[in-house]
C-alpha positions in Angstrom: 30.7 -31.1 20.0 28.5 -29.2 17.5 30.1 -28.5 14.2 30.8 -24.8 13.5 31.8 -22.5 10.6 33.7 -19.3 11.0 32.0 -16.4 9.4 31.5 -12.7 9.9 28.2 -11.5 11.3 27.2 -10.1 7.9 28.2 -13.3 6.1 26.3 -15.4 8.6 23.2 -13.3 8.3 23.1 -13.6 4.5 23.8 -17.3 4.6 20.9 -17.7 7.1 18.5 -15.6 5.0 19.4 -17.7 1.9 18.1 -20.8 3.6 14.6 -19.6 4.7 11.4 -20.8 3.1 7.7 -20.5 3.8 5.0 -23.0 3.0 1.4 -22.0 2.3 -1.3 -24.5 1.0 1.3 -27.1 0.4 3.5 -25.0 -1.8 7.0 -23.9 -0.7 8.4 -20.5 -1.5 12.0 -19.3 -1.1 11.2 -16.5 1.3 14.1 -14.0 0.8 14.6 -13.3 -2.9 17.6 -11.0 -2.5 19.0 -7.8 -1.1 18.2 -4.3 -2.3 20.4 -1.5 -1.2 22.7 1.4 -1.4 26.2 1.0 0.0 28.1 3.4 2.3 30.2 3.3 5.4 28.3 1.1 7.8 27.3 -1.7 5.3 29.8 -1.6 2.4 32.6 -3.6 4.2 30.2 -5.9 6.0 27.1 -6.8 4.0 28.7 -5.5 0.8 31.7 -7.7 1.3 29.6 -10.8 1.9 27.4 -10.2 -1.2 30.5 -9.7 -3.3 32.6 -12.6 -2.1 30.4 -15.4 -0.8 30.2 -17.9 -3.6 27.3 -20.1 -2.4 24.7 -17.3 -2.1 21.7 -17.3 -4.4 20.5 -13.9 -3.1 20.2 -11.3 -5.9 21.6 -7.8 -5.3 19.8 -4.8 -6.7 21.4 -1.3 -6.5 18.8 1.3 -5.5 19.0 5.0 -5.9 17.1 6.3 -2.9 16.8 4.4 0.4 13.1 5.2 0.8 12.5 4.0 -2.8 14.2 0.6 -2.2 11.9 -0.1 0.8 8.8 0.9 -1.3 9.9 -1.4 -4.1 10.5 -4.3 -1.6 7.1 -3.6 -0.1 5.4 -3.7 -3.5 7.2 -6.9 -4.4 6.1 -8.6 -1.2 2.5 -7.3 -1.6 2.3 -8.6 -5.2 3.7 -11.9 -4.0 0.9 -12.2 -1.4 3.6 -11.8 1.4 5.2 -15.1 0.5 8.5 -13.6 -0.8 10.5 -10.6 0.3 13.6 -8.5 -0.3 15.9 -7.4 2.5 17.0 -3.7 2.3 20.4 -2.5 3.4 21.7 1.0 4.0 24.7 2.8 5.4 24.4 4.6 8.8 22.9 8.0 9.5 21.1 9.6 6.6 21.0 6.4 4.5 19.3 4.5 7.4 16.9 7.3 8.3 15.8 7.5 4.6 14.3 4.0 5.0 12.0 5.0 7.9 9.1 6.3 5.7 9.3 3.0 3.7 9.3 1.0 7.0 6.2 2.8 8.2 4.5 2.2 4.8 5.2 -1.5 5.1 4.0 -1.8 8.7 0.8 0.1 8.2 -0.1 -2.1 5.2 0.9 -5.3 7.0 3.6 -6.2 4.4 6.8 -8.0 5.4 10.0 -6.1 4.7 13.4 -6.8 6.3 15.5 -3.7 7.0 19.3 -3.9 7.7 20.5 -0.4 8.4 24.2 0.0 9.3 24.8 1.4 12.8 27.6 3.1 14.7 30.5 1.2 16.3 29.4 -1.2 19.1 32.8 -0.8 20.8 32.4 3.0 20.8 36.2 3.5 20.4 36.1 5.7 17.2 33.2 7.7 18.5 31.9 10.1 17.4 32.1 8.8 13.9 30.8 10.5 10.7 27.0 10.7 10.6 26.7 9.6 14.3 24.1 11.3 16.4 25.2 11.7 20.0 22.5 12.1 22.7 24.1 13.4 26.0 21.2 12.0 28.1 21.5 8.4 26.6 24.7 7.4 24.7 23.1 4.1 23.6 20.7 5.9 21.3 21.6 6.1 17.6 19.6 7.2 14.6 18.4 3.6 14.2 16.3 3.9 17.3 13.9 5.9 15.2 12.9 2.6 13.6 11.4 1.4 16.8 8.2 3.5 16.1 7.6 1.9 12.7 8.9 -1.6 13.1 6.9 -4.7 14.1 10.1 -6.1 15.5 13.3 -4.2 16.2 16.7 -5.4 17.4 20.3 -4.3 17.5 23.0 -7.0 17.0 25.9 -5.8 19.3 27.7 -9.1 19.4 28.0 -11.7 16.6 26.3 -14.5 18.7 23.3 -12.3 19.2 22.5 -12.7 15.5 21.1 -16.2 16.1 18.2 -15.1 18.3 17.7 -11.8 16.4 17.4 -13.5 13.0 15.0 -16.1 14.3 12.8 -13.5 15.9 12.9 -11.4 12.7 11.6 -14.4 10.7 9.0 -15.2 13.3 7.4 -11.8 12.8 7.9 -11.5 9.0 6.1 -14.8 8.4 3.2 -14.2 10.8 0.1 -13.0 8.9 -1.2 -11.3 12.0 2.0 -9.5 13.1 3.9 -8.9 9.9 5.3 -5.6 8.8 8.7 -3.9 8.8 11.4 -5.7 10.8 14.6 -3.9 11.6 17.9 -5.5 12.5 20.4 -2.6 13.3 23.9 -3.8 12.4 26.9 -1.9 14.0 29.6 -1.6 11.3 32.3 -3.2 13.4 30.1 -6.1 14.4 29.2 -6.8 10.7 32.8 -7.6 10.0 33.5 -9.4 13.3 34.0 -13.2 12.9 32.4 -15.9 15.1 32.2 -19.7 15.1 28.6 -20.1 14.2 26.9 -23.6 14.6 26.4 -25.1 11.2 22.8 -26.0 12.2 22.0 -22.3 12.3 22.2 -22.4 8.5 19.9 -25.4 8.0 17.1 -25.0 5.6 14.1 -23.8 7.6 10.5 -23.9 6.5 7.9 -21.6 8.2 4.5 -23.1 7.8 1.8 -20.4 7.3 -1.2 -22.4 8.5 -4.7 -21.3 7.8 -6.4 -20.5 11.1 -9.8 -22.0 11.4 -12.6 -20.3 13.3 -13.5 -21.7 16.7 -16.9 -23.3 17.0 -18.1 -20.8 19.5 -17.0 -17.7 17.6 -18.5 -19.2 14.4 -21.8 -19.8 16.1 -21.9 -16.2 17.4 -21.2 -15.0 13.8 -24.0 -17.2 12.4 -26.5 -16.0 15.0 -25.6 -12.4 14.2 -26.0 -12.8 10.4 -29.3 -14.7 10.4 -31.0 -11.9 12.3 -29.9 -9.3 9.8 -31.6 -8.5 6.4 -29.4 -6.0 4.7 -25.7 -6.9 5.2 -22.9 -5.4 3.2 -19.4 -7.0 2.8 -16.3 -4.8 3.0 -13.5 -6.8 1.5 -10.0 -5.8 2.4 -6.5 -6.8 1.6 -6.7 -9.9 3.8 -9.0 -11.5 1.2 -6.2 -11.2 -1.3 -3.6 -12.6 1.0 -5.8 -15.5 2.0 -6.5 -16.2 -1.7 -10.2 -16.2 -0.9 -11.5 -14.6 -4.1 -13.6 -17.6 -5.2 -14.9 -18.2 -1.6 -16.0 -14.5 -1.4 -17.7 -14.7 -4.8 -19.6 -17.9 -3.9 -20.6 -16.6 -0.5 -22.0 -13.3 -1.8 -23.8 -15.1 -4.7 -25.3 -17.8 -2.4 -26.8 -15.4 0.0 -27.3 -12.3 -2.2 -24.9 -10.1 -0.2 -23.5 -7.1 -2.0 -19.7 -6.6 -1.8 -17.8 -3.3 -1.4 -14.0 -3.0 -1.2 -11.3 -1.1 0.4 -8.3 0.2 -1.6 -6.3 -3.0 -0.7 -9.3 -5.2 -1.5 -10.1 -3.8 -4.9 -9.5 -6.2 -7.7 -10.4 -9.2 -5.5 -13.4 -9.2 -7.8 -13.7 -8.0 -11.4 -15.9 -4.9 -12.0 -18.5 -6.8 -14.1 -19.4 -9.1 -11.2 -23.0 -8.2 -10.4 -22.6 -8.0 -6.6 -19.4 -5.9 -6.8 -20.5 -2.4 -5.7 -17.0 -1.0 -5.7 -15.1 1.2 -3.3 -16.8 2.2 0.0 -16.4 5.3 2.2 -14.8 8.6 1.6 -13.5 7.7 -1.8 -16.3 5.2 -2.4 -19.0 4.8 -5.1 -22.5 6.2 -4.8 -24.0 2.7 -4.8 -21.7 1.3 -2.1 -22.2 4.3 0.1 -25.9 4.2 -0.2 -25.9 0.5 0.8 -23.5 1.2 3.7 -25.8 3.9 5.1 -28.8 1.5 5.0 -27.0 -1.7 6.0 -27.9 -3.4 9.3 -24.7 -5.5 9.3 -21.2 -4.8 8.0 -19.2 -8.0 7.3 -15.6 -6.7 7.4 -13.2 -9.2 6.0 -9.4 -8.7 6.3 -9.5 -4.9 6.7 -8.2 -2.4 9.3 -11.4 -0.3 9.1 -9.5 2.9 8.8 -11.2 6.3 8.4 -11.6 6.2 4.6 -13.7 3.0 4.2 -15.7 4.0 7.3 -16.0 7.7 6.2 -14.5 8.6 9.6 -17.1 6.3 11.3 -20.1 8.1 9.6 -20.7 5.6 6.8 -23.0 3.3 8.7 -26.2 5.1 9.7 -28.7 2.3 10.4 -29.5 2.5 14.1 -29.4 -1.4 14.2 -26.1 -1.7 12.4 -23.5 -4.1 13.8 -20.1 -5.2 12.6 -18.9 -8.8 12.1 -15.2 -8.7 11.7 -13.3 -11.6 10.1 -9.6 -11.2 10.6 -6.5 -13.2 11.7 -5.4 -10.3 13.9 -7.2 -9.5 17.1 -5.8 -6.0 17.0 -7.7 -5.3 13.8 -10.6 -7.7 14.5 -11.8 -6.0 17.7 -12.1 -2.5 16.3 -15.4 -0.6 16.3 -17.0 -2.9 18.8 -17.0 -5.7 16.3 -18.3 -9.2 16.8 -14.9 -10.8 16.2 -14.4 -14.0 14.2 -10.7 -14.8 14.3 -10.0 -16.8 11.3 -8.3 -17.1 7.9 -10.7 -15.5 5.5 -11.1 -18.5 3.1 -11.9 -20.9 5.9 -14.3 -18.5 7.6 -16.3 -17.9 4.4 -16.5 -21.7 3.8 -17.6 -22.4 7.4 -20.1 -19.5 7.4 -21.5 -20.6 4.1 -22.2 -24.1 5.3 -23.8 -22.9 8.5 -26.0 -20.2 6.8 -27.1 -22.6 4.2 -28.4 -25.0 6.9 -30.4 -22.0 8.2 -31.8 -21.2 4.7 -30.5 -17.7 5.0 -31.2 -15.0 2.4 -31.0 -11.2 2.5 -33.9 -9.0 1.8 -32.3 -7.3 -1.2 -34.0 -7.9 -4.5 -31.7 -8.6 -7.5 -33.4 -5.9 -9.5 -32.8 -3.3 -6.8 -29.0 -4.0 -6.6 -28.8 -4.3 -10.4 -30.5 -0.9 -10.9 -28.2 0.8 -8.3 -25.2 -0.6 -10.1 -26.5 0.3 -13.5 -27.0 3.9 -12.5 -23.5 4.1 -11.1 -22.0 2.7 -14.3 -23.8 5.5 -16.2 -22.1 8.0 -13.9 -18.7 6.4 -14.5 -19.3 6.6 -18.2 -20.2 10.3 -17.9 -17.0 11.1 -15.9 -14.9 9.0 -18.4 -16.2 11.1 -21.3 -16.1 14.7 -20.0 -14.7 17.2 -22.5 -13.2 20.7 -22.1 -11.6 23.2 -24.5 -9.2 24.2 -21.7 -7.4 20.9 -21.5 -7.7 17.2 -20.7 -10.1 16.4 -17.9 -8.5 14.1 -15.3 -11.4 11.6 -15.2 -11.5 11.4 -19.0 -7.7 10.6 -19.1 -8.3 7.9 -16.4 -11.0 6.4 -18.6 -8.7 6.2 -21.5 -6.1 4.3 -19.4 -8.8 2.0 -18.0 -10.1 1.2 -21.5 -6.5 0.6 -22.8 -5.3 -1.7 -20.1 -6.1 -5.4 -20.3 -7.1 -8.0 -17.6 -3.4 -8.9 -17.3 -2.0 -5.4 -16.7 -1.3 -4.0 -13.2 -1.9 -0.5 -12.2 0.1 0.9 -9.2 -0.8 4.1 -7.3 -0.6 5.6 -3.9 -1.4 9.2 -3.1 -3.0 12.5 -4.2 -6.2 12.8 -6.1 -5.8 9.6 -8.2 -6.6 7.1 -5.4 -10.0 8.7 -5.0 -10.6 8.5 -8.8 -9.3 5.0 -8.9 -11.3 3.7 -5.9 -14.5 5.2 -7.3 -14.2 4.8 -11.0 -11.5 2.2 -12.0 -13.0 -0.9 -13.6 -10.8 -3.9 -12.6 -10.7 -6.3 -15.5 -8.5 -8.9 -13.8 -7.9 -10.3 -10.3 -5.1 -8.7 -8.3 -4.4 -6.1 -11.0 -5.0 -3.1 -8.8 -2.0 -2.3 -6.6 -2.8 0.6 -4.3 -0.8 1.7 -1.3 -3.3 3.6 0.7 -2.7 2.5 4.2 0.0 5.2 4.5 -0.9 7.0 1.2 2.8 7.6 0.7 3.7 10.0 -2.0 6.6 8.7 -4.0 5.6 5.0 -3.6 4.2 4.8 -7.2 7.3 4.3 -9.4 9.3 2.3 -6.9 6.1 0.3 -6.3 5.7 -0.4 -10.0 9.3 -1.6 -10.1 8.6 -4.0 -7.2 5.4 -5.2 -8.7 7.1 -5.8 -12.1 9.8 -7.9 -10.4 7.1 -10.0 -8.8 5.2 -10.5 -12.0 7.6 -9.9 -14.9 5.3 -11.4 -17.5 2.7 -8.5 -17.0 2.8 -4.9 -18.0 2.9 -2.6 -15.0 1.7 1.0 -15.0 2.6 3.5 -12.3 -0.2 6.1 -12.2 0.8 9.3 -10.4 0.6 13.1 -10.5 3.4 15.6 -10.8 3.6 16.1 -7.0 4.4 12.5 -6.3 6.8 12.3 -9.3 8.9 15.2 -8.0 9.1 13.7 -4.6 10.6 10.4 -5.6 11.2 8.8 -9.0 14.7 7.4 -8.5 13.7 3.8 -9.1 12.9 4.6 -12.7 16.6 4.6 -13.1 16.9 1.3 -11.3 14.3 -0.2 -13.7 16.5 1.0 -16.7 19.7 -0.3 -15.0 18.1 -3.8 -14.4 16.4 -4.0 -17.8 13.0 -4.4 -16.1 10.4 -2.4 -18.0 7.8 -0.3 -16.2 5.4 2.3 -17.6 4.9 5.6 -15.9 1.7 7.6 -16.6 2.2 11.1 -15.1 -0.8 13.4 -14.8 0.7 16.9 -14.9 -2.1 18.7 -13.1 -0.3 21.6 -11.6 0.6 20.4 -8.2 -1.1 18.9 -5.1 -4.7 19.1 -6.4 -6.1 16.7 -3.9 -5.0 18.8 -1.0 -5.8 22.0 -2.9 -9.4 20.7 -3.3 -9.6 19.8 0.4 -8.5 23.3 1.3 -11.0 25.0 -1.0 -13.8 22.9 0.2 -13.1 24.1 3.8 -13.1 27.8 3.2 -10.1 28.8 1.1 -11.2 30.9 -1.9 -8.2 30.4 -4.2 -6.2 27.8 -2.4 -2.8 28.4 -0.8 0.6 26.8 -1.2 -0.5 23.6 -3.0 0.0 24.3 -6.7 3.1 24.4 -8.8 3.0 28.1 -9.6 5.6 30.8 -9.8 5.8 33.4 -7.0 3.9 36.5 -8.0 5.7 39.9 -7.6 2.4 41.5 -6.9 1.2 39.3 -4.0 4.6 37.7 -3.0 2.7 34.4 -2.9 2.8 31.3 -5.1 -0.2 32.4 -7.1 1.5 33.3 -10.4 1.3 31.3 -13.6 1.6 27.5 -13.5 5.1 26.2 -13.9 5.7 24.4 -17.2 7.8 21.3 -16.7 9.1 19.0 -19.4 8.6 15.7 -17.5 9.1 13.7 -20.7 12.4 15.4 -21.2 13.5 14.5 -17.7 12.7 10.9 -18.3 14.5 10.8 -21.6 17.6 12.2 -20.0 17.7 9.0 -17.8 17.3 6.7 -20.9 13.6 6.0 -20.8 11.3 6.4 -23.8 9.0 9.3 -23.1 6.0 11.1 -24.7 4.1 14.2 -24.1 0.3 14.2 -24.5 -1.6 17.5 -24.9 -4.7 16.0 -26.5 -6.6 12.8 -26.0 -5.5 11.5 -29.4 -1.9 12.0 -28.5 -2.5 10.2 -25.2 -4.0 7.2 -26.9 -1.1 7.1 -29.4 1.5 7.3 -26.6 -0.2 4.4 -24.7 0.0 2.2 -27.8 3.6 3.0 -28.3 4.5 2.5 -24.7 3.2 -1.1 -24.8 5.6 -1.9 -27.7 8.7 -0.5 -26.1 11.3 -2.8 -24.5 12.6 -0.2 -22.0 10.7 1.8 -19.3 8.4 4.5 -20.6 6.9 7.7 -19.3 3.9 9.6 -20.7 3.5 13.2 -19.6 -0.2 13.9 -19.8 -1.1 17.6 -19.5 -4.3 17.6 -17.3 -6.6 20.5 -16.5 -6.1 21.2 -12.8 -8.9 20.4 -10.4 -10.8 18.0 -12.7 -10.7 15.0 -10.4 -13.9 13.4 -9.2 -15.7 14.4 -6.0 -17.2 12.4 -3.2 -20.6 10.6 -3.2 -22.6 10.4 0.0 -19.4 10.4 2.0 -17.4 12.5 4.4 -13.9 12.7 5.9 -13.1 14.2 9.2 -10.2 16.7 9.0 -9.0 19.4 11.5 -10.8 22.6 10.5 -9.9 25.8 12.3 -12.5 26.6 14.9 -11.9 30.3 14.6 -10.5 32.2 11.6 -10.3 35.7 10.0 -11.9 34.0 6.9 -15.6 33.6 7.5 -15.7 30.8 4.9 -13.4 28.8 7.2 -15.7 29.4 10.2 -18.7 28.3 8.2 -16.8 25.1 7.1 -16.0 24.4 10.8 -19.7 24.8 11.7 -20.8 22.6 8.9 -18.3 19.8 9.7 -18.9 20.0 13.4 -22.6 19.7 12.8 -22.2 16.7 10.5 -19.9 14.9 12.8 -22.1 15.5 15.9 -25.1 14.1 14.0 -23.6 11.2 12.1 -20.4 9.9 13.8 -20.6 6.8 16.0 -18.2 6.4 19.0 -17.7 2.7 18.4 
């Protein structure tokens, strides 16, 4: 008879998670680092009891201060660890669980593994309806945790202790699969968490999940080679998959050998340093002028490890050559077959090596001259220098402030950002000095990710300085994990651009017909108009941070900003710099477009003209791939 051990469901789950490992390129990693959570009824007396009283667990517990924030931090940790280590996130039932849904969606969109363990209502239903339970008369089996189904790559509800064994194994199957990974949700009814069962001891054996590099098939490789050798002006779009494959050197050698320029998505940026001659920077809606000019003229897009979302493709208008085709290198068929691509299903590193060998045998070279590419990049660098040095008597220009941060940070510092106008500025202008130092969440562009993300990135790389770069709108949405960083003694740096509200959306609104903008800035309500178009609100963000225990500074001038940056590096606790930015001074697009829903009819003639202009551009330039 198989040996068993009597444990509660929660105890068994944690004991199982503590024994899971992944292996990649011959190196083993303990997969689950710890548990990040907030306790309440629904997890306190189950998972909370197990974490408190089990003596043989090595899982670290971190107390969060907002359930969305804890998932963002866990996502950032896994992203910075190249998806080889994760945190599990636990919450109470009801509001606590539902707060994690935005974080779950963010993780799934970005293909980042995060394990979510929300508490659930009683499986036996005897105390129903319990506090925070949602009852649906048409289907009593539905709870608030069913909402996770829409944002999870795997979802299960453990309604009996013995169900944990299949649920946990399926969870790890998805979490460790590079093609399928994302948020995984195991809903845990609060009575079942505390229910005991005689679990087989073998369930807790040390397990190693081998993440094998998938080689390309010979037939798909041959199709890719035939496609490339018949093209003269290819452009690489490097996505996050290049990072997770650790294919930086292969990408660099491949582009050098065949003289192929490289552009990057937000997730792919910092796969190459900015000085690398063939690195043309961001592409698409928030792209550089040089990358977008090359994209328009290219006859082949080599997409590597990217989802080809609307921003890198400029809503499918970026590629204007009538002969253009797409070669898509990806481990996921779901992503690899987008936009009528020629699909090369493979690990990025292996694909680049195999393609390089085959193309070399064919003596392949592009038609680009080195002088042409160098001149394009030189002209763009001059434009970045210009934007980094703009001056105004009315306040600090946003692009100038960004340039100061860029100059200040070293090749070992990490910048974290996510939403608003800063992702556009960063994708276009930021000069990455080190590999994997640019941490952008732009798959979901989730406001509030930045500070929690910086905390997660710092946990992943504690020897590096980490800077959350965000605007006032994102800060006000979610900054709870700044307190967690102080509680844990894990220093992060927050650079807050106080630019008067949601300037990215305000700019979008104005560019599509609004004269003054409406409802997007942090202004007082005017008594004359009864609208939010009064004076800008004056908020002491530095004072708010100091009240939590952080070191904080306010910068009204460039000199004050430089001084604050220097002081922040010397501090031993988390810091915040409140930089007062002139509103609306972010960078604009270069040879790019983004499709948004413009009103087809309006009382404002400017809106009608914007609709006509957008519709005409879309009809002329968009491809129905």
